[in-house]
C-alpha positions in Angstrom: 0.3 0.0 0.0 1.8 3.6 -1.0 1.7 5.8 2.5 0.0 8.9 1.8 1.0 10.8 4.0 -0.4 12.3 7.2 -4.3 13.4 7.3 -5.3 17.0 7.5 -8.6 18.0 8.8 -10.3 18.5 5.0 -11.8 22.0 4.4 -16.3 21.5 4.3 -18.1 24.4 2.2 -21.9 23.8 2.9 -24.0 25.6 0.1 -27.6 25.1 -0.8 -27.9 22.1 -3.6 -28.8 23.1 -6.4 -31.1 21.4 -10.0 -28.2 21.3 -11.8 -26.1 20.4 -9.6 -24.1 16.6 -10.0 -23.1 17.1 -6.8 -24.9 16.3 -2.9 -24.8 20.4 -1.1 -21.7 19.0 1.1 -18.1 19.0 -1.4 -14.4 18.5 0.7 -11.0 18.8 -0.6 -8.1 17.2 1.4 -4.7 19.1 1.5 -2.8 15.9 0.4 -5.1 14.6 -2.3 -4.4 13.2 -6.0 -5.3 14.8 -8.9 -8.8 13.9 -9.3 -9.8 13.6 -12.8 -12.8 14.9 -14.6 -16.1 14.4 -15.9 -16.4 15.5 -19.5 -12.8 16.3 -20.3 -9.5 14.6 -20.5 -7.4 14.5 -16.8 -4.3 13.2 -16.1 -4.5 11.8 -12.3 -1.3 12.1 -10.1 0.6 9.0 -9.2 -1.6 7.1 -7.2 -1.0 8.4 -3.0 0.6 11.1 -4.2 0.8 15.1 -5.6 2.8 16.0 -8.1 5.9 19.0 -6.2 4.7 21.8 -6.4 0.7 21.0 -7.5 -1.5 23.6 -5.6 -3.9 22.3 -3.0 -7.6 23.3 -4.0 -8.4 26.2 -2.1 -11.2 25.5 0.6 -12.9 28.9 -0.7 -13.5 27.0 -4.6 -15.5 25.0 -3.7 -19.2 25.5 -3.1 -18.4 30.1 -3.6 -20.8 32.2 -4.4 -21.1 33.8 -8.7 -18.1 33.0 -10.6 -16.9 29.5 -8.5 -15.0 27.5 -10.7 -17.6 24.9 -11.3 -14.9 22.1 -12.7 -13.4 22.4 -9.5 -16.7 22.0 -7.4 -18.1 19.5 -9.3 -14.9 17.2 -9.4 -13.3 16.7 -5.9 -12.6 13.7 -4.4 -14.7 12.9 -1.2 -12.6 9.8 -0.9 -11.2 8.9 3.0 -7.2 7.5 2.0 -5.6 6.0 5.2 -2.2 6.2 6.1 -0.1 2.7 7.2 -1.3 3.3 10.7 -4.6 3.5 9.1 -4.5 0.0 6.9 -3.4 -1.5 10.2 -5.6 -0.5 11.9 -8.6 -2.2 9.7 -11.6 0.1 9.9 -10.7 2.4 12.5 -11.2 6.1 10.8 -8.7 9.1 11.7 -10.0 12.3 13.5 -10.2 13.7 10.5 -12.0 11.1 8.5 -14.6 11.5 11.7 -15.1 15.8 11.3 -15.6 15.3 8.0 -18.8 12.3 8.4 -20.1 14.2 10.5 -20.0 16.8 8.7 -21.6 15.4 5.7 -24.4 13.5 7.5 -25.8 16.8 8.6 -25.7 18.5 5.5 -26.8 14.9 4.1 -29.0 13.7 6.4 -32.4 14.1 4.0 -30.7 12.2 0.7 -29.5 9.3 3.0 -32.4 7.0 2.9 -32.3 6.8 -1.0 -31.7 3.9 -2.6 -28.7 3.2 -4.4 -29.2 3.1 -8.3 -27.9 0.0 -10.2 -25.5 0.3 -13.5 -28.3 -1.4 -15.4 -27.4 -2.7 -18.8 -23.7 -1.2 -19.2 -21.0 -2.7 -21.8 -17.6 -3.4 -20.2 -14.2 -4.0 -21.7 -10.6 -4.2 -20.6 -7.5 -4.2 -23.1 -3.8 -5.4 -21.9 -1.4 -4.8 -24.8 2.3 -4.9 -24.7 3.0 -1.8 -26.8 1.5 0.9 -27.9 -2.0 2.9 -27.0 -4.9 0.8 -25.7 -7.0 3.7 -26.1 -8.0 3.4 -30.0 -8.8 -0.1 -29.6 -11.1 0.3 -26.6 -13.1 2.9 -28.6 -13.4 0.6 -31.8 -14.0 -2.1 -28.4 -16.9 0.3 -27.3 -18.4 1.3 -30.3 -19.2 -2.6 -30.7 -20.9 -2.7 -27.0 -22.8 0.6 -27.9 -26.5 -1.6 -27.4 -25.6 -1.6 -24.5 -26.0 1.9 -23.6 -26.0 4.7 -25.2 -26.6 6.6 -22.3 -22.1 7.8 -21.3 -19.7 6.4 -21.6 -16.1 6.4 -20.2 -12.4 5.2 -20.6 -9.8 5.1 -18.4 -5.9 4.3 -19.1 -2.6 3.6 -17.7 1.1 4.4 -18.3 2.5 2.1 -16.1 3.4 5.4 -13.7 -0.3 7.6 -13.8 -3.8 7.2 -14.6 -5.4 9.0 -17.8 -9.5 9.5 -17.4 -12.4 10.7 -19.6 -16.2 10.0 -19.0 -19.4 11.5 -20.3 -22.8 11.5 -21.0 -23.3 10.9 -24.4 -22.5 8.5 -26.8 -19.4 6.6 -28.3 -18.2 8.4 -31.3 -19.7 12.1 -28.9 -17.7 11.2 -26.5 -13.9 10.5 -27.6 -12.0 12.7 -30.7 -8.7 12.0 -32.0 -7.4 15.3 -29.1 -8.9 12.9 -26.3 -7.7 9.4 -27.0 -3.8 10.2 -27.7 -4.5 12.5 -24.2 -5.6 8.7 -22.8 -1.8 7.6 -22.5 -1.0 3.5 -21.6 -1.2 0.1 -22.4 -3.5 -0.7 -20.5 -7.1 0.3 -19.4 -11.1 -0.1 -19.8 -14.1 1.2 -20.6 -17.6 1.5 -20.3 -21.0 2.1 -21.7 -24.0 2.9 -19.8 -27.9 3.8 -19.6 -30.0 5.6 -18.2 -31.7 4.7 -14.9 -34.6 6.8 -13.0 -32.8 9.1 -10.9 -29.4 8.9 -12.2 -28.5 10.7 -15.2 -25.9 13.0 -13.7 -21.9 13.3 -15.7 -20.8 12.0 -11.6 -22.3 8.3 -12.4 -21.0 7.5 -15.9 -17.9 4.9 -15.0 -14.8 4.1 -14.2 -14.7 4.4 -10.5 -12.5 5.0 -9.0 -10.8 5.1 -4.9 -7.3 6.0 -4.4 -6.9 3.5 -1.9 -5.5 0.8 -1.2 -3.3 1.2 -3.9 -5.8 3.1 -6.7 -8.2 1.3 -8.1 -10.6 2.2 -11.0 -13.8 -0.5 -11.5 -16.1 -0.7 -14.0 -19.2 -3.2 -13.5 -22.3 -4.5 -15.3 -24.8 -6.0 -13.2 -27.3 -4.5 -10.0 -26.3 -5.7 -6.5 -29.5 -6.2 -4.6 -27.8 -5.8 -0.7 -26.0 -2.3 -1.4 -27.4 -0.4 1.1 -26.5 -2.7 3.9 -22.7 -2.8 1.6 -22.9 1.1 2.7 -23.6 0.6 6.3 -21.0 -1.6 6.9 -18.1 1.2 5.0 -17.4 2.8 8.0 -16.2 6.2 7.1 -15.8 5.5 3.6 -18.3 8.4 1.4 -19.9 7.7 -1.8 -19.9 10.8 -4.6 -22.8 8.8 -6.5 -25.8 7.1 -5.8 -24.2 3.7 -8.1 -24.5 0.2 -6.7 -20.7 0.8 -8.7 -19.4 2.9 -6.0 -20.3 0.7 -3.4 -19.0 -2.1 -5.0 -15.7 -0.9 -5.3 -15.7 0.0 -1.7 -16.6 -3.0 -0.8 -13.4 -4.0 -2.9 -11.4 -1.4 -1.9 -11.6 -2.9 1.8 -11.0 -6.4 1.7 -8.4 -5.4 0.0 -7.5 -3.2 3.4 -7.8 -5.9 5.4 -5.9 -8.7 3.2 -2.6 -5.6 3.3 -3.3 -6.0 7.5 -3.5 -9.0 7.4 -0.7 -10.7 5.0 1.7 -7.4 4.8 4.5 -9.9 3.6 2.6 -12.0 1.1 2.5 -11.4 -2.4 0.4 -8.6 -4.1 -1.4 -10.7 -6.1 -2.3 -12.8 -3.9 -3.6 -10.6 -1.2 -6.3 -9.9 -5.0 -7.5 -13.3 -4.6 -7.8 -13.3 -1.6 -9.3 -9.7 -0.2 -11.9 -10.6 -3.6 -13.1 -14.2 -2.5 -14.3 -11.9 0.5 -16.0 -9.4 -1.5 -17.5 -12.1 -3.7 -19.0 -14.3 -0.2 -19.9 -10.4 1.1 -21.3 -8.9 -2.5 -25.6 -10.5 -4.2 -27.1 -10.1 -7.0 -25.5 -10.1 -10.2 -21.8 -8.1 -11.0 -19.5 -8.8 -14.0 -16.8 -7.1 -12.8 -13.5 -5.1 -14.3 -11.3 -3.7 -12.5 -7.5 -2.1 -13.3 -5.0 -1.8 -10.1 -2.1 0.0 -9.6 0.8 -1.6 -10.1 -0.9 -5.2 -10.0 -2.8 -5.8 -13.5 -5.8 -6.2 -15.3 -8.2 -8.0 -12.8 -11.6 -9.0 -14.3 -13.9 -11.2 -11.7 -17.9 -12.4 -12.0 -21.1 -12.9 -9.7 -21.0 -17.0 -8.5 -24.4 -17.6 -10.4 -22.3 -16.1 -13.7 -25.6 -13.6 -14.7 -24.3 -10.6 -16.6 -21.3 -11.9 -19.3 -17.8 -11.6 -19.4 -15.6 -13.1 -21.8 -11.5 -13.4 -21.7 -10.1 -12.8 -25.7 -6.3 -14.0 -26.3 -3.9 -12.1 -29.3 -0.2 -12.5 -29.9 1.6 -9.4 -30.0 2.7 -7.7 -32.9 6.3 -7.2 -32.2 7.1 -9.9 -30.3 4.2 -13.9 -31.0 5.9 -15.3 -27.5 4.0 -12.6 -25.9 -0.1 -12.7 -25.5 -2.6 -9.4 -25.5 -5.8 -10.1 -24.3 -8.9 -8.0 -24.4 -12.0 -9.0 -21.6 -15.5 -7.7 -22.2 -19.5 -8.0 -21.8 -19.8 -9.9 -25.2 -17.8 -11.2 -27.7 -18.3 -9.1 -31.2 -16.2 -6.8 -29.5 -12.8 -9.1 -30.3 -14.0 -9.5 -34.1 -12.3 -5.5 -35.5 -9.4 -6.0 -32.2 -8.6 -9.6 -33.8 -8.7 -11.1 -30.1 -10.2 -14.8 -30.5 -12.2 -15.9 -27.9 -10.5 -18.1 -24.8 -13.3 -18.6 -22.9 -16.0 -17.2 -20.9 -14.9 -16.0 -17.6 -16.6 -18.5 -15.2 -19.2 -18.6 -12.6 -16.9 -17.7 -9.0 -13.5 -17.0 -10.4 -11.4 -14.1 -10.7 -8.9 -13.2 -13.7 -5.4 -11.5 -13.5 -3.5 -9.6 -16.3 -0.7 -8.9 -15.1 1.7 -5.7 -16.3 4.3 -8.9 -17.9 0.8 -10.0 -19.9 0.7 -13.5 -18.2 -3.1 -14.5 -17.6 -3.1 -16.1 -13.6 -6.9 -17.3 -13.4 -8.4 -18.5 -9.6 -11.7 -19.9 -8.4 -12.5 -17.6 -5.4 -15.7 -19.3 -5.2 -17.5 -22.1 -6.2 -20.2 -20.9 -9.2 -23.2 -22.4 -11.2 -24.1 -20.4 -14.2 -27.0 -19.2 -14.5 -27.3 -16.6 -17.3 -30.1 -14.2 -17.4 -31.9 -15.3 -20.7 -33.2 -12.0 -21.6 -29.4 -11.3 -23.0 -29.8 -14.0 -25.7 -33.7 -12.1 -26.5 -32.8 -8.0 -26.4 -29.3 -7.6 -25.0 -26.8 -9.3 -26.4 -25.8 -8.8 -30.4 -26.8 -11.7 -32.7 -22.9 -11.9 -33.3 -22.2 -13.2 -30.2 -21.9 -15.8 -28.4 -22.5 -15.7 -24.5 -21.6 -19.2 -22.2 -21.5 -21.1 -25.4 -24.9 -20.5 -27.0 -25.3 -18.5 -30.0 -27.9 -15.8 -29.4 -28.8 -15.3 -32.9 -28.6 -19.3 -33.0 -30.8 -19.1 -30.5 -33.1 -16.8 -31.4 -33.8 -18.8 -34.9 -34.8 -21.6 -32.2 -36.9 -19.1 -31.0 -39.1 -17.9 -34.2 -39.0 -22.1 -34.8 -41.0 -23.0 -31.5 -42.7 -20.1 -31.8 -43.8 -20.8 -35.5 -45.2 -24.5 -34.1 -47.9 -23.0 -31.5 -48.8 -20.8 -34.3 -49.8 -23.2 -36.7 -53.1 -24.0 -34.2 -54.6 -20.4 -34.3 -56.6 -20.1 -36.7 -55.4 -16.6 -38.5 -55.2 -15.7 -41.4 -52.0 -13.7 -42.4 -50.3 -12.4 -45.4 -47.1 -11.5 -44.7 -44.4 -12.4 -42.7 -42.8 -8.5 -40.9 -40.4 -7.9 -38.0 -40.0 -5.3 -35.6 -36.7 -3.7 -36.1 -33.6 -5.5 -35.2 -33.9 -7.7 -32.3 -36.1 -9.7 -33.7 -35.1 -10.4 -37.4 -34.1 -13.4 -36.8 -37.1 -14.6 -35.2 -39.3 -13.8 -37.5 -37.3 -15.5 -40.6 -38.0 -18.6 -38.6 -41.8 -18.0 -38.1 -41.9 -16.7 -42.1 -39.9 -20.4 -42.9 -42.2 -22.8 -40.5 -45.1 -21.1 -41.9 -44.4 -20.7 -45.4 -45.2 -17.0 -45.9 -43.5 -14.5 -47.4 -41.0 -12.3 -45.2 -41.3 -8.6 -46.2 -39.3 -5.7 -44.0 -42.1 -4.2 -43.5 -41.0 -1.0 -41.0 -38.3 1.6 -41.6 -35.7 2.3 -38.2 -34.1 5.4 -37.9 -31.3 3.9 -36.3 -30.8 7.5 -34.6 -32.9 6.9 -32.6 -32.3 4.9 -29.1 -33.8 1.9 -27.9 -37.2 2.8 -26.4 -38.0 0.3 -23.3 -35.4 1.8 -21.3 -36.2 5.2 -22.4 -36.1 7.3 -18.9 -39.6 8.4 -18.7 -42.9 7.1 -20.6 -43.6 11.2 -22.7 -40.0 10.4 -24.3 -40.6 7.2 -25.0 -43.8 8.0 -27.1 -42.3 10.6 -29.2 -39.5 8.4 -29.4 -41.3 5.6 -30.9 -42.9 8.1 -33.8 -39.8 8.9 -34.8 -38.5 5.6 -34.4 -40.4 3.9 -36.7 -42.1 4.4 -40.0 -44.3 2.0 -41.9 -44.1 1.3 -45.6 -47.5 1.5 -47.1 -46.9 -0.7 -49.7 -46.1 -3.8 -47.9 -49.3 -3.2 -45.4 -51.7 -2.2 -47.4 -54.2 -4.2 -47.6 -53.0 -6.7 -46.1 -53.3 -8.8 -42.9 -49.8 -8.4 -41.3 -48.1 -10.8 -37.9 -45.8 -8.6 -36.8 -42.8 -10.2 -34.3 -41.1 -8.3 -31.8 -38.2 -10.1 -29.7 -39.9 -9.1 -26.6 -43.0 -6.6 -25.1 -42.4 -5.1 -22.0 -44.3 -1.8 -21.7 -46.3 -2.4 -24.1 -45.8 1.9 -25.3 -44.1 1.1 -28.7 -46.2 -1.9 -29.3 -48.9 0.2 -29.4 -48.1 2.6 -31.9 -46.7 0.4 -33.9 -50.3 -1.2 -34.1 -51.2 2.0 -35.5 -49.2 2.5 -37.2 -49.7 -0.2 -39.7 -53.2 0.0 -39.5 -52.6 3.7 -40.8 -51.2 1.7 -43.7 -54.1 0.0 -45.0 -53.3 -3.6 -42.6 -56.2 -4.9 -43.0 -55.8 -7.2 -39.9 -52.6 -6.4 -37.1 -51.4 -9.8 -35.4 -48.7 -9.9 -32.9 -46.5 -12.4 -31.7 -43.6 -12.4 -28.9 -40.7 -14.7 -29.6 -40.7 -13.9 -25.4 -42.8 -15.1 -23.2 -44.7 -11.9 -21.2 -42.7 -10.4 -18.8 -44.6 -10.0 -15.5 -42.1 -9.6 -13.0 -38.6 -7.0 -12.5 -35.4 -7.2 -13.6 -33.4 -7.1 -10.4 -30.2 -8.1 -11.9 -29.3 -4.9 -13.9 -31.9 -4.4 -17.0 -34.2 -1.4 -16.1 -37.8 -2.3 -16.1 -38.3 -3.0 -11.8 -41.3 -2.4 -11.0 -43.9 -4.3 -11.8 -47.0 -1.7 -12.3 -44.9 -0.5 -15.9 -45.5 -3.5 -17.3 -47.9 -4.8 -20.2 -48.8 -8.0 -19.3 -48.9 -6.8 -15.4 -52.5 -8.8 -14.0 -53.3 -9.1 -17.8 -53.9 -12.2 -19.7 -53.5 -12.8 -23.4 -55.9 -11.5 -24.7 -56.5 -8.9 -22.3 -52.6 -7.9 -23.1 -54.2 -7.9 -26.6 -57.5 -6.0 -26.5 -54.7 -2.5 -24.6 -52.4 -2.9 -27.8 -55.3 -2.8 -30.9 -54.8 -5.8 -32.1 -56.3 -8.3 -33.6 -54.3 -11.5 -31.7 -51.0 -12.0 -29.8 -49.3 -15.2 -29.2 -46.1 -15.2 -26.5 -43.2 -17.9 -26.4 -44.3 -20.1 -23.0 -42.1 -19.9 -20.2 -40.9 -23.7 -20.8 -40.3 -23.2 -24.7 -38.0 -20.4 -24.4 -35.9 -22.6 -21.3 -35.6 -25.6 -23.6 -34.3 -23.7 -26.4 -31.3 -22.6 -23.8 -30.7 -25.7 -22.4 -30.9 -27.6 -25.8 -27.6 -25.2 -27.1 -25.9 -26.1 -23.7 -27.2 -28.9 -21.4 -24.6 -28.1 -19.2 -26.7 -24.9 -18.6 -29.2 -26.6 -16.2 -30.6 -23.5 -14.9 -31.3 -19.6 -16.1 -32.1 -17.0 -14.8 -35.8 -15.7 -16.4 -36.8 -14.2 -13.3 -39.0 -11.3 -15.5 -41.1 -14.3 -17.1 -41.5 -16.5 -14.2 -40.7 -14.7 -10.8 -38.1 -17.0 -10.0 -34.8 -15.5 -9.0 -31.2 -17.6 -8.9 -29.8 -16.0 -5.8 -32.8 -16.1 -3.5 -32.9 -12.9 -1.9 -35.6 -11.5 -3.7 -38.4 -11.0 -2.0 -42.1 -9.5 -1.4 -40.6 -6.9 0.6 -37.7 -6.0 -1.6 -39.9 -5.5 -5.1 -42.1 -3.2 -2.3 -39.2 -1.3 -1.7 -38.4 -1.0 -5.6 -41.8 0.8 -6.3 -41.5 2.4 -2.9 -38.1 4.0 -4.6 -40.1 5.8 -7.1 -38.9 3.3 -10.2 -42.0 3.1 -12.6 -43.6 6.1 -11.2 -45.3 8.2 -14.2 -43.8 5.4 -16.7 -46.8 2.4 -16.2 -46.9 1.6 -20.2 -49.8 1.8 -22.1 -52.0 4.2 -21.2 -54.9 2.9 -19.9 -57.5 5.8 -19.6 -60.6 5.7 -21.8 -60.3 7.7 -25.3 -56.2 7.3 -25.2 
């Protein structure tokens, strides 16, 4: 652990919070803090645990000051409590300065500490190790390949052996990073993250990666959701959070476990201490987490929860300058490997941790027992069709869903002229349905590719406006036809309700609906932003009730059993999928009615309950 030096009492300045200010009302700066990397622009961080010689501390008067305040200084002021070597050996003890800071923060933020942590929902993560040359340009390409997993924000941090350099902001990858910023992100090792919006946490401050400077200096990116984040936060003692993200809680839990290992086994190899620490972390943390960290002077370190709910894949290639040396990539999906020239090695196992050392050696350990139980919604909606996750091709899985659904459609007394997919995710299933039914397949809905996914939009009005901008129905396909529309899933119903109206306006005489997924009736608490039951169009409605609400002439869903059999048939080693959003069976075993009620009470789903059920709407 780097010795930080003596801690001086912080200067604390309170000010009223503003709706335009992403930070809480209290900010603080330590006189002896390393520079913090900024949100929205690239800033170089000092070597972890040290302030550059001659670098001035941030004046307290500039934090939370009046008009003319240096907003960048206020926004990026750190709240992290670094520890000295004595503090580290004392375990969870707090310095007097930390206690003073915590007491003042408790007073000024008392009204906000009861709020729930926001999840890092549906994210894409990637980590890259090169033997030489910049990692930033390849991380950029990898993030573009993962952009479908999140369009709200993106971030990247690289390491050149001495310093971390970070850039993150709200927006698409191509809008955040340019040639100049990528050149500033120096170093041959790095990690990157994309994220989609979650209600109540749209601040760029919530963008990942997250950082702690003690111990060692650690950056973390996370895909998933911790279901016991509030309990974990209570056990963190003097560590203060900058955000409401459960990912920052996870980072600090991991940092505390490294602290404990450093105190317990100070002479042990650092690699061993890291693996021992994450073993303790995995035993504490509940929920879904695929994680990549970058640890100062130790390496790229990734781990996956014991159920393997969210995907994490390892790739390898040979260095250009030396065929005897390896380079590594770890990502949410192996579709990110192709443009970068990496070959898929395998999935990271549930409960496993992998370390890529500064020399490029890959070391792994099965830290806790794991059983693969992946989220089946990944294969239906989240992942790219050219990805293979847990030994299952996403594209082949979607084709199989189409074959199984076609058999059930044959039992319906429907007159169908044409099969039309709702772009883009339903195409494989729709193609297979058309083939099985011997019906023509037509692309009747033209998609505007510059509008994001709708069910993950943060509020109802935004989604409704987005649907009308997103799709346009071609009269030449629909006019005078009885149409079967195929969608990958129907969640809130807002999109489908308006698509049915579009098809009728384009001349369709009948509009039947087929969902390649079963009805979504339960919250996905492991990393997809649909946690309130009241949001779902299928909530407390049978198939006919949903059909009537959507304004269709007929509706058929995939059965849960057919969906699960499709997955098991492609990888018999997977005995159980997490299909909780369809069947209410949560693989971690820690979700009860009280937990779901707390989610709804915390504001999830309010003002975004899907199709408007009022008369005349």
